[in-house]
N, C-alpha and C positions, 0 to 999 in steps of 0.2 A: 504494500500500500504506500502511496506517496505521502510525503510530509504534509502536503497541502490538504489531503483528505483528513488527516488527523487534526489539522488546524481548524478546518471548517466544522468538524464534529464538535470540537471544543467550543467554538463560537456558538454553535447551535445550543449547546448545553448552557453556556454562560449568558447568552442573549436575554432570556427571560428574567434572570436575576438582575442583570444590569439594567434592563428595561424597567423592572419594578423599583430598583433603587433610584433610577433617574426620575421616575414618576413620583416617588416619595419625596425626592429633593424638590421637584417642582411644586408639590403640594405644600411643603414646608415654606418654600420661598413665597408662594402666593399668600399663605397665612401671615407670614411676617410682614410682607409688603402691605397687606390689607390692614393689619394692625397699625403699621406706620402711617398709612394714609388716614386712618380714622383719628389717630393722635394729631396729625397735622390739621385736619379739618376742625377738630375740637379746639386746638390752639388758636386757629384763625377766628373761630366764633368767639372765643374768650376775648381775644384782642379787639375784635370788632365791638363787642359789648362794652369793654372798657373805654374805647374811644367814643362810643355813643354816649355813655354816661358822662364822660369828661366834657363833650360838646354841649350836652344838656345843662351841665353845671355852669359852663362858661356863658351860655345863652341866658340862664336864669340870673347870673351875676350881672350881666350886661343890662338886662331889663331892670333889675333892682337899682342899678346905678342911674339909669335914665329916669326912673320914678323919683329918686331922691333929688336929682337935679331939677325936676319940674317943681318941686315944693318950694 
């Protein structure tokens, strides 16, 4: 039997295990990236909320100063 025949049979035996390992790695990567994306979205929402609260306070302060000036 030729060496190539032995190699191909080894590949045939190893291929499913490698394929399963590759698929498992893809699933882990997808789960990690999904978690990371969720964290980034949550962070962006938090920063947006903080900026909105800050702008509301600034607007309220501005209105308060305008009311005091009119008196």
